[in-house]
N, CA, C and O of each residue as an XYZ file, in Angstrom:
352
protein
N       2.115     10.721      7.290
C       2.212     10.661      6.221
C       0.549      9.936      7.031
O       0.501      9.357      8.116
N      -0.648     10.217      6.088
C      -1.598      9.786      5.993
C      -2.581      8.738      4.838
O      -2.726      8.614      3.622
N      -3.105      8.126      6.117
C      -4.591      7.120      5.248
C      -5.558      6.872      4.142
O      -6.523      6.115      4.249
N      -5.264      7.515      3.127
C      -6.695      8.222      2.653
C      -8.330      6.662      3.134
O      -9.549      6.833      3.100
N      -7.793      5.793      3.383
C      -9.187      5.182      3.178
C      -9.391      4.998      5.044
O     -10.541      4.772      5.423
N      -8.639      5.069      5.771
C      -8.943      5.247      7.275
C      -8.149      5.996      8.026
O      -7.924      5.677      9.194
N      -7.470      7.393      7.311
C      -7.430      8.729      8.279
C      -6.079      8.703      8.585
O      -5.370      9.543      8.032
N      -5.392      7.619      9.636
C      -4.776      7.553     10.109
C      -3.291      7.589      9.777
O      -2.720      6.871      8.956
N      -2.725      8.586     10.584
C      -1.647      9.334     10.359
C      -0.653      9.147     11.650
O      -0.719      9.136     12.879
N       0.298      9.009     10.610
C       1.830      8.494     11.225
C       2.884      8.940     10.942
O       2.394      9.664     10.075
N       4.416      9.278     10.861
C       5.518     10.337     11.840
C       6.147      9.528     10.883
O       5.921      8.320     10.947
N       7.126     10.088      9.734
C       8.376      9.560      9.133
C       9.453     10.690      9.678
O       9.306     11.791     10.208
N      10.411     10.035      9.362
C      11.493     10.390     10.148
C      12.509      9.994      9.069
O      12.414      9.026      8.314
N      13.845     11.217      9.136
C      14.879     10.502      8.436
C      15.526     11.433      8.233
O      15.119     12.565      7.971
N      17.376     10.813      8.397
C      18.805     11.507      8.434
C      18.578     12.227      7.377
O      18.652     13.455      7.418
N      18.199     11.403      6.032
C      18.709     12.279      4.718
C      17.234     13.860      4.638
O      17.220     14.774      3.814
N      16.238     13.629      5.771
C      15.561     14.855      5.422
C      16.226     16.252      5.942
O      16.040     17.353      5.423
N      17.209     15.911      7.315
C      17.286     16.591      7.870
C      18.854     17.112      7.863
O      19.516     17.869      8.573
N      19.109     16.273      6.637
C      20.724     16.486      5.588
C      19.810     18.066      4.810
O      20.221     19.224      4.898
N      18.789     17.694      4.239
C      18.310     18.426      3.043
C      17.253     19.605      3.433
O      16.565     20.105      2.543
N      17.116     20.136      5.094
C      17.075     20.648      5.693
C      17.860     21.623      5.429
O      17.971     22.387      4.470
N      18.500     21.469      6.611
C      19.959     21.582      6.379
C      21.194     22.356      5.169
O      21.884     23.362      5.333
N      21.123     21.619      4.221
C      21.559     22.602      3.058
C      20.570     23.647      2.805
O      20.820     24.848      2.702
N      19.170     22.962      2.693
C      18.538     23.972      1.592
C      18.818     25.825      2.699
O      18.887     27.000      2.339
N      18.869     25.361      3.607
C      18.632     26.336      4.933
C      20.216     26.775      4.237
O      20.201     27.708      3.434
N      21.489     26.139      4.534
C      22.707     26.508      4.016
C      22.697     27.445      2.615
O      23.356     28.463      2.405
N      21.841     26.845      1.825
C      22.341     27.254      0.018
C      21.689     28.592      0.129
O      22.225     29.654     -0.186
N      19.737     28.355      0.900
C      19.728     30.283      0.921
C      19.634     31.455      1.856
O      19.048     32.533      1.753
N      20.698     30.709      3.197
C      20.779     31.702      3.505
C      19.299     32.541      4.732
O      19.117     33.656      5.221
N      18.288     30.697      4.766
C      17.412     31.283      5.338
C      17.075     31.030      6.195
O      16.053     30.455      5.820
N      17.059     30.910      7.895
C      17.024     29.977      9.001
C      15.461     29.406      8.913
O      14.732     30.393      9.003
N      14.675     28.214      8.774
C      14.498     27.933      8.091
C      13.657     27.381      9.443
O      14.390     26.851     10.277
N      12.088     27.432      9.813
C      11.654     27.285     11.180
C      10.176     25.757     10.945
O       9.466     25.206     11.787
N      10.275     25.589      9.550
C       9.494     24.505      9.674
C       9.296     24.053      8.226
O       8.970     24.942      7.439
N       9.473     22.539      7.644
C       9.148     22.260      6.567
C       7.763     21.074      6.835
O       7.815     20.215      7.715
N       6.839     21.208      6.099
C       5.963     20.217      5.765
C       5.661     20.463      4.386
O       5.542     21.382      3.576
N       5.526     18.037      4.600
C       5.667     18.127      3.712
C       4.469     17.038      4.101
O       4.404     16.687      5.279
N       3.562     16.518      3.182
C       2.443     15.496      2.850
C       2.896     14.652      1.974
O       3.317     14.739      0.821
N       2.628     13.278      3.220
C       2.551     12.268      1.884
C       0.682     11.907      2.382
O      -0.005     12.272      3.336
N       0.375     10.895      0.988
C      -1.026     10.708      1.791
C      -1.181      9.958      0.595
O      -1.088     10.376     -0.559
N      -1.565      8.151      1.214
C      -1.650      7.037      0.386
C      -2.865      6.301      0.774
O      -3.989      6.722      1.047
N      -2.193      4.621      0.721
C      -3.010      3.262      1.785
C      -2.185      3.223      2.840
O      -1.016      3.598      2.752
N      -2.746      2.739      4.003
C      -1.623      2.443      5.223
C      -1.588      0.719      4.541
O      -1.919      0.305      3.430
N      -1.037      0.003      5.751
C      -0.300     -1.632      5.236
C      -2.230     -2.621      6.094
O      -2.816     -3.684      5.890
N      -2.436     -1.472      6.946
C      -4.078     -1.985      7.704
C      -4.862     -2.550      6.071
O      -5.078     -3.621      5.503
N      -5.085     -1.092      5.818
C      -5.866     -1.319      5.202
C      -5.896     -1.637      4.142
O      -7.034     -1.818      3.708
N      -4.648     -1.892      3.097
C      -4.475     -2.921      1.863
C      -4.385     -4.063      2.357
O      -4.950     -4.775      1.527
N      -3.813     -5.112      3.712
C      -4.533     -5.971      3.764
C      -5.930     -5.859      3.815
O      -6.400     -6.118      2.708
N      -6.861     -5.554      4.720
C      -8.137     -5.330      5.301
C      -8.649     -5.095      3.469
O      -9.874     -5.019      3.558
N      -8.378     -4.992      2.350
C      -8.497     -4.942      0.900
C      -8.256     -6.580      0.063
O      -8.936     -7.352     -0.614
N      -7.367     -6.530      0.408
C      -7.243     -8.154     -0.343
C      -7.583     -9.128      0.120
O      -7.648    -10.188     -0.502
N      -7.999     -8.909      1.840
C      -9.015     -9.964      2.080
C      -9.929     -9.592      1.626
O     -10.346    -10.599      1.054
N     -10.561     -8.884      1.453
C     -11.668     -9.161      0.996
C     -11.935     -8.970     -0.834
O     -13.112     -8.845     -1.173
N     -11.481     -8.963     -1.304
C     -10.706     -9.513     -2.986
C     -11.195    -11.245     -3.343
O     -11.730    -11.870     -4.258
N     -10.586    -11.514     -1.894
C     -10.381    -12.706     -1.700
C     -11.171    -13.461     -1.693
O     -11.243    -14.411     -2.473
N     -11.947    -13.195     -0.791
C     -13.204    -13.131     -0.297
C     -14.243    -13.579     -1.557
O     -14.779    -14.634     -1.895
N     -14.224    -11.916     -2.163
C     -14.718    -12.253     -3.854
C     -14.638    -12.942     -4.671
O     -15.605    -13.140     -5.408
N     -13.406    -13.591     -4.855
C     -12.555    -14.018     -5.807
C     -13.601    -15.555     -5.092
O     -14.571    -15.775     -5.818
N     -13.510    -16.453     -3.964
C     -13.804    -17.367     -3.797
C     -15.654    -17.216     -3.437
O     -16.219    -18.183     -2.928
N     -16.094    -16.505     -3.617
C     -17.635    -16.528     -4.017
C     -17.542    -16.632     -4.760
O     -18.261    -17.590     -5.045
N     -16.603    -15.971     -6.408
C     -17.421    -16.098     -7.400
C     -16.990    -17.367     -8.140
O     -17.704    -17.490     -9.135
N     -16.558    -17.847     -8.091
C     -16.042    -20.463     -7.438
C     -17.218    -20.536     -7.484
O     -17.944    -20.941     -8.391
N     -17.548    -19.984     -6.094
C     -18.005    -20.543     -5.794
C     -19.859    -20.974     -6.121
O     -20.499    -22.025     -6.068
N     -20.200    -19.547     -6.459
C     -21.482    -19.565     -7.771
C     -20.985    -19.673     -8.892
O     -21.617    -19.052     -9.747
N     -20.070    -20.231     -9.264
C     -20.305    -20.585    -10.434
C     -19.559    -21.581    -10.584
O     -19.029    -21.896    -11.650
N     -19.396    -22.472     -8.975
C     -19.026    -24.159     -9.593
C     -17.632    -24.348    -10.542
O     -17.254    -25.241    -11.300
N     -17.111    -23.157    -10.146
C     -15.973    -23.154    -10.234
C     -14.792    -23.855     -9.429
O     -15.069    -24.156     -8.268
N     -13.525    -24.152     -9.880
C     -12.552    -24.569     -9.008
C     -11.579    -23.870     -9.243
O     -11.627    -23.683    -10.459
N     -10.304    -23.116     -8.650
C     -10.045    -22.013     -8.047
C      -8.606    -22.837     -8.130
O      -8.553    -24.018     -7.787
N      -7.555    -22.185     -8.569
C      -6.240    -23.116     -7.944
C      -5.097    -22.013     -7.644
O      -4.862    -21.122     -8.460
N      -4.346    -22.139     -6.324
C      -4.440    -21.144     -5.431
C      -2.630    -21.708     -5.575
O      -2.296    -22.893     -5.590
N      -1.733    -20.599     -5.661
C      -0.007    -20.686     -5.458
C       0.515    -18.876     -5.132
O       0.179    -17.770     -5.555
N       1.267    -19.294     -4.379
C       2.385    -18.153     -3.819
C       2.651    -17.729     -4.838
O       3.209    -18.270     -5.793
N       2.016    -16.066     -4.623
C       3.340    -15.048     -5.252
C       3.827    -14.429     -5.165
O       4.206    -14.672     -4.019
N       4.236    -13.711     -5.386
C       5.591    -12.565     -4.813
C       5.066    -11.534     -3.393
O       4.072    -10.808     -3.390
N       5.787    -11.676     -2.554
C       6.126    -11.114     -1.426
C       4.438    -12.828     -0.332
O       3.898    -12.695      0.767
N       4.331    -13.570     -0.960
C       3.888    -14.194      0.317
C       1.573    -14.152     -0.390
O       0.586    -14.567      0.218
N       1.680    -13.426     -1.890
C       0.405    -13.193     -2.294
C      -0.079    -14.773     -2.818
O       0.733    -15.531     -3.349
N      -1.667    -15.188     -2.565
C      -2.324    -15.645     -3.395
C      -2.464    -16.005     -4.622
O      -3.359    -15.249     -5.001
N      -2.251    -16.487     -5.275
C      -2.748    -15.771     -7.212
C      -3.318    -17.294     -6.730
O      -3.013    -18.259     -6.030
N      -4.932    -16.511     -8.102
C      -5.897    -17.448     -8.238
C      -5.212    -17.570     -9.584
O      -4.412    -16.851    -10.183
N      -5.693    -18.513     -9.806
C      -5.679    -18.269    -11.679
C      -7.384    -19.593    -11.842
O      -8.049    -20.449    -11.259
N      -7.281    -19.086    -12.645
C      -9.027    -19.225    -13.221
C      -8.867    -20.663    -13.888
O      -7.784    -21.076    -14.304
N     -10.278    -21.517    -13.960
C      -9.185    -23.099    -14.791
C     -10.244    -22.929    -16.386
O     -11.430    -22.606    -16.454
N      -9.380    -23.249    -17.409
C      -9.393    -22.753    -18.514
C     -10.874    -23.245    -19.322
O     -11.826    -23.658    -18.659
N     -10.906    -23.178    -20.294
C     -12.148    -23.754    -20.259
C     -11.993    -24.411    -22.098
O     -11.433    -24.220    -23.177
N     -13.034    -25.326    -21.316
C     -12.365    -26.510    -23.068
C     -13.152    -26.237    -24.312
O     -14.377    -26.252    -24.441
N     -12.569    -26.078    -24.875
C     -13.318    -25.218    -26.566
C     -14.101    -26.437    -27.561
O     -14.620    -26.120    -28.631
């Protein structure tokens, strides 16, 4: 697996993948010597870094606009920022 942001490459092994390779070889009567599966995305470190940057931007916005934000815990321990309601 390769991270699109930092370029980190991680190995992933699975018994399911080994079983699939075996089944492919058996059904096709083909001697498989290599299988390549590319998976690209964003690693946990980069996602955390991005979430922190987003949080800092939100706090900076509230500081500039003299708004008070409320914070509460959301799913998976993430902070949810709730903008104050504007009176009409």
